[in-house]
N, CA, C and O atoms as a GROMACS GRO file, in nm:
protein
  256
    1MET      N    1   0.111  -2.299   4.230
    1MET     CA    2   0.117  -2.459   4.222
    1MET      C    3  -0.054  -2.488   4.194
    1MET      O    4  -0.138  -2.419   4.249
    2PRO      N    5  -0.083  -2.580   4.117
    2PRO     CA    6  -0.175  -2.622   4.051
    2PRO      C    7  -0.224  -2.646   4.176
    2PRO      O    8  -0.142  -2.640   4.268
    3ASP      N    9  -0.385  -2.681   4.214
    3ASP     CA   10  -0.412  -2.762   4.325
    3ASP      C   11  -0.514  -2.887   4.260
    3ASP      O   12  -0.517  -2.921   4.142
    4SER      N   13  -0.574  -2.930   4.345
    4SER     CA   14  -0.673  -3.057   4.305
    4SER      C   15  -0.759  -3.009   4.249
    4SER      O   16  -0.716  -3.067   4.149
    5THR      N   17  -0.857  -2.949   4.206
    5THR     CA   18  -0.945  -2.911   4.172
    5THR      C   19  -0.906  -2.976   4.005
    5THR      O   20  -0.793  -2.982   3.958
    6ASP      N   21  -1.013  -3.012   3.946
    6ASP     CA   22  -1.044  -3.046   3.745
    6ASP      C   23  -1.034  -2.923   3.741
    6ASP      O   24  -1.064  -2.875   3.850
    7GLU      N   25  -0.986  -2.799   3.614
    7GLU     CA   26  -1.057  -2.737   3.575
    7GLU      C   27  -1.064  -2.776   3.383
    7GLU      O   28  -1.114  -2.702   3.298
    8THR      N   29  -1.024  -2.860   3.367
    8THR     CA   30  -1.071  -2.913   3.236
    8THR      C   31  -1.032  -3.056   3.191
    8THR      O   32  -0.910  -3.067   3.189
    9THR      N   33  -1.108  -3.184   3.148
    9THR     CA   34  -1.102  -3.318   3.136
    9THR      C   35  -1.014  -3.348   2.969
    9THR      O   36  -0.998  -3.449   2.901
   10GLY      N   37  -0.976  -3.220   2.955
   10GLY     CA   38  -0.919  -3.223   2.797
   10GLY      C   39  -0.785  -3.236   2.765
   10GLY      O   40  -0.720  -3.142   2.810
   11THR      N   41  -0.723  -3.310   2.711
   11THR     CA   42  -0.604  -3.321   2.631
   11THR      C   43  -0.564  -3.194   2.584
   11THR      O   44  -0.447  -3.174   2.549
   12SER      N   45  -0.625  -3.133   2.581
   12SER     CA   46  -0.545  -2.968   2.509
   12SER      C   47  -0.599  -2.829   2.608
   12SER      O   48  -0.698  -2.823   2.682
   13TYR      N   49  -0.521  -2.748   2.586
   13TYR     CA   50  -0.535  -2.604   2.621
   13TYR      C   51  -0.552  -2.488   2.513
   13TYR      O   52  -0.490  -2.525   2.413
   14ALA      N   53  -0.589  -2.407   2.498
   14ALA     CA   54  -0.563  -2.321   2.420
   14ALA      C   55  -0.632  -2.120   2.530
   14ALA      O   56  -0.719  -2.084   2.608
   15THR      N   57  -0.532  -2.070   2.464
   15THR     CA   58  -0.550  -1.922   2.526
   15THR      C   59  -0.518  -1.820   2.431
   15THR      O   60  -0.437  -1.838   2.340
   16THR      N   61  -0.590  -1.699   2.454
   16THR     CA   62  -0.466  -1.606   2.368
   16THR      C   63  -0.422  -1.511   2.487
   16THR      O   64  -0.493  -1.471   2.580
   17ARG      N   65  -0.278  -1.484   2.460
   17ARG     CA   66  -0.160  -1.377   2.557
   17ARG      C   67  -0.133  -1.293   2.505
   17ARG      O   68  -0.109  -1.310   2.386
   18THR      N   69  -0.122  -1.141   2.567
   18THR     CA   70  -0.031  -1.034   2.530
   18THR      C   71   0.074  -1.076   2.553
   18THR      O   72   0.098  -1.167   2.633
   19GLU      N   73   0.204  -0.976   2.443
   19GLU     CA   74   0.355  -1.005   2.452
   19GLU      C   75   0.394  -0.995   2.545
   19GLU      O   76   0.356  -0.903   2.618
   20GLY      N   77   0.501  -1.100   2.593
   20GLY     CA   78   0.614  -1.137   2.723
   20GLY      C   79   0.582  -1.243   2.770
   20GLY      O   80   0.499  -1.315   2.714
   21THR      N   81   0.631  -1.269   2.862
   21THR     CA   82   0.701  -1.406   2.933
   21THR      C   83   0.543  -1.467   3.036
   21THR      O   84   0.466  -1.416   3.118
   22TRP      N   85   0.556  -1.578   2.980
   22TRP     CA   86   0.395  -1.676   3.068
   22TRP      C   87   0.494  -1.787   3.103
   22TRP      O   88   0.607  -1.829   3.079
   23TYR      N   89   0.331  -1.821   3.207
   23TYR     CA   90   0.393  -1.942   3.246
   23TYR      C   91   0.328  -2.075   3.262
   23TYR      O   92   0.211  -2.062   3.298
   24LEU      N   93   0.351  -2.150   3.253
   24LEU     CA   94   0.241  -2.311   3.241
   24LEU      C   95   0.219  -2.389   3.336
   24LEU      O   96   0.315  -2.465   3.346
   25HIS      N   97   0.139  -2.410   3.414
   25HIS     CA   98   0.161  -2.514   3.505
   25HIS      C   99   0.040  -2.659   3.498
   25HIS      O  100  -0.078  -2.658   3.534
   26VAL      N  101   0.111  -2.759   3.446
   26VAL     CA  102   0.009  -2.885   3.472
   26VAL      C  103   0.022  -2.998   3.535
   26VAL      O  104   0.113  -3.080   3.522
   27ARG      N  105  -0.085  -3.005   3.618
   27ARG     CA  106  -0.123  -3.115   3.727
   27ARG      C  107  -0.180  -3.220   3.686
   27ARG      O  108  -0.294  -3.172   3.688
   28GLY      N  109  -0.199  -3.350   3.641
   28GLY     CA  110  -0.270  -3.448   3.632
   28GLY      C  111  -0.328  -3.502   3.769
   28GLY      O  112  -0.258  -3.522   3.869
   29ILE      N  113  -0.481  -3.524   3.761
   29ILE     CA  114  -0.512  -3.581   3.867
   29ILE      C  115  -0.616  -3.703   3.829
   29ILE      O  116  -0.701  -3.701   3.741
   30ASP      N  117  -0.595  -3.778   3.893
   30ASP     CA  118  -0.652  -3.972   3.884
   30ASP      C  119  -0.801  -3.886   3.921
   30ASP      O  120  -0.834  -3.773   3.958
   31GLY      N  121  -0.882  -4.055   3.874
   31GLY     CA  122  -1.018  -4.071   3.915
   31GLY      C  123  -1.039  -4.048   4.020
   31GLY      O  124  -1.153  -4.004   4.034
   32SER      N  125  -0.943  -4.060   4.175
   32SER     CA  126  -0.950  -4.090   4.280
   32SER      C  127  -0.914  -3.925   4.327
   32SER      O  128  -0.933  -3.895   4.444
   33GLY      N  129  -0.876  -3.850   4.257
   33GLY     CA  130  -0.884  -3.715   4.314
   33GLY      C  131  -0.760  -3.655   4.354
   33GLY      O  132  -0.745  -3.539   4.391
   34THR      N  133  -0.622  -3.794   4.336
   34THR     CA  134  -0.503  -3.806   4.352
   34THR      C  135  -0.402  -3.699   4.269
   34THR      O  136  -0.384  -3.739   4.154
   35GLY      N  137  -0.355  -3.612   4.290
   35GLY     CA  138  -0.274  -3.529   4.187
   35GLY      C  139  -0.156  -3.605   4.165
   35GLY      O  140  -0.107  -3.691   4.238
   36GLY      N  141  -0.117  -3.565   4.062
   36GLY     CA  142   0.060  -3.600   4.009
   36GLY      C  143   0.098  -3.516   4.012
   36GLY      O  144   0.049  -3.414   4.060
   37ALA      N  145   0.262  -3.536   3.929
   37ALA     CA  146   0.404  -3.425   3.947
   37ALA      C  147   0.332  -3.320   3.882
   37ALA      O  148   0.236  -3.327   3.804
   38THR      N  149   0.413  -3.195   3.942
   38THR     CA  150   0.337  -3.055   3.822
   38THR      C  151   0.462  -3.050   3.770
   38THR      O  152   0.574  -3.066   3.816
   39SER      N  153   0.406  -3.015   3.633
   39SER     CA  154   0.544  -2.953   3.548
   39SER      C  155   0.517  -2.828   3.526
   39SER      O  156   0.435  -2.802   3.614
   40HIS      N  157   0.532  -2.750   3.475
   40HIS     CA  158   0.661  -2.601   3.487
   40HIS      C  159   0.676  -2.578   3.348
   40HIS      O  160   0.757  -2.648   3.287
   41TYR      N  161   0.590  -2.464   3.270
   41TYR     CA  162   0.647  -2.476   3.126
   41TYR      C  163   0.635  -2.282   3.132
   41TYR      O  164   0.538  -2.228   3.185
   42CYS      N  165   0.766  -2.191   3.060
   42CYS     CA  166   0.751  -2.121   3.011
   42CYS      C  167   0.739  -2.050   2.882
   42CYS      O  168   0.804  -2.132   2.818
   43PHE      N  169   0.716  -1.987   2.820
   43PHE     CA  170   0.711  -1.918   2.670
   43PHE      C  171   0.706  -1.817   2.712
   43PHE      O  172   0.688  -1.779   2.827
   44THR      N  173   0.736  -1.715   2.530
   44THR     CA  174   0.717  -1.600   2.531
   44THR      C  175   0.687  -1.539   2.421
   44THR      O  176   0.749  -1.551   2.315
   45VAL      N  177   0.581  -1.462   2.442
   45VAL     CA  178   0.468  -1.426   2.343
   45VAL      C  179   0.572  -1.243   2.288
   45VAL      O  180   0.608  -1.142   2.349
   46ASP      N  181   0.582  -1.301   2.125
   46ASP     CA  182   0.687  -1.159   2.070
   46ASP      C  183   0.607  -1.151   1.954
   46ASP      O  184   0.642  -1.245   1.882
   47THR      N  185   0.531  -1.097   1.908
   47THR     CA  186   0.449  -1.033   1.837
   47THR      C  187   0.480  -1.016   1.714
   47THR      O  188   0.426  -1.051   1.609
   48SER      N  189   0.662  -0.904   1.765
   48SER     CA  190   0.717  -0.782   1.671
   48SER      C  191   0.779  -0.889   1.547
   48SER      O  192   0.783  -1.008   1.577
   49ALA      N  193   0.826  -0.849   1.411
   49ALA     CA  194   0.858  -0.909   1.327
   49ALA      C  195   1.030  -0.877   1.393
   49ALA      O  196   1.051  -0.786   1.473
   50PRO      N  197   1.156  -0.986   1.331
   50PRO     CA  198   1.247  -0.974   1.334
   50PRO      C  199   1.268  -0.841   1.238
   50PRO      O  200   1.199  -0.811   1.140
   51GLY      N  201   1.364  -0.779   1.285
   51GLY     CA  202   1.472  -0.660   1.128
   51GLY      C  203   1.521  -0.758   0.988
   51GLY      O  204   1.527  -0.881   0.985
   52ALA      N  205   1.547  -0.682   0.900
   52ALA     CA  206   1.623  -0.748   0.794
   52ALA      C  207   1.734  -0.784   0.798
   52ALA      O  208   1.812  -0.691   0.819
   53PRO      N  209   1.795  -0.917   0.780
   53PRO     CA  210   1.940  -0.943   0.816
   53PRO      C  211   2.000  -0.837   0.745
   53PRO      O  212   1.947  -0.766   0.660
   54ALA      N  213   2.136  -0.831   0.796
   54ALA     CA  214   2.252  -0.719   0.718
   54ALA      C  215   2.363  -0.847   0.714
   54ALA      O  216   2.352  -0.943   0.790
   55VAL      N  217   2.466  -0.834   0.620
   55VAL     CA  218   2.582  -0.961   0.606
   55VAL      C  219   2.682  -0.834   0.568
   55VAL      O  220   2.656  -0.754   0.478
   56THR      N  221   2.781  -0.829   0.637
   56THR     CA  222   2.902  -0.747   0.609
   56THR      C  223   3.008  -0.865   0.628
   56THR      O  224   2.993  -0.977   0.677
   57SER      N  225   3.122  -0.801   0.571
   57SER     CA  226   3.191  -0.884   0.544
   57SER      C  227   3.349  -0.770   0.585
   57SER      O  228   3.320  -0.651   0.600
   58VAL      N  229   3.514  -0.811   0.603
   58VAL     CA  230   3.582  -0.767   0.548
   58VAL      C  231   3.710  -0.812   0.446
   58VAL      O  232   3.806  -0.755   0.395
   59SER      N  233   3.656  -0.946   0.448
   59SER     CA  234   3.683  -0.936   0.316
   59SER      C  235   3.670  -0.992   0.173
   59SER      O  236   3.746  -1.034   0.085
   60TYR      N  237   3.550  -0.975   0.192
   60TYR     CA  238   3.440  -0.919   0.093
   60TYR      C  239   3.404  -0.809   0.083
   60TYR      O  240   3.303  -0.833   0.017
   61PRO      N  241   3.406  -0.667   0.098
   61PRO     CA  242   3.357  -0.578   0.063
   61PRO      C  243   3.219  -0.556  -0.024
   61PRO      O  244   3.200  -0.589  -0.141
   62SER      N  245   3.138  -0.500   0.057
   62SER     CA  246   3.041  -0.540  -0.094
   62SER      C  247   3.040  -0.410  -0.159
   62SER      O  248   2.924  -0.371  -0.170
   63ASP      N  249   3.150  -0.302  -0.220
   63ASP     CA  250   3.178  -0.226  -0.286
   63ASP      C  251   3.347  -0.240  -0.373
   63ASP      O  252   3.439  -0.167  -0.411
   64ALA      N  253   3.305  -0.392  -0.371
   64ALA     CA  254   3.428  -0.487  -0.416
   64ALA      C  255   3.381  -0.560  -0.594
   64ALA      O  256   3.458  -0.637  -0.652
   0.00000   0.00000   0.00000
């Protein structure tokens, strides 16, 4: 859970992460230091390209 310490006053955040599942927790703080609700985001970094697709058909075999 985020605390009530300002870490940025911007409206965007950028970082570099390695492969895996990561979590981002965001909490807005007003000018009086009162924190709002926390939003939680999960994202996955995958730098491996997927394999080539394969299409097969019993009704329309490739050798027909």
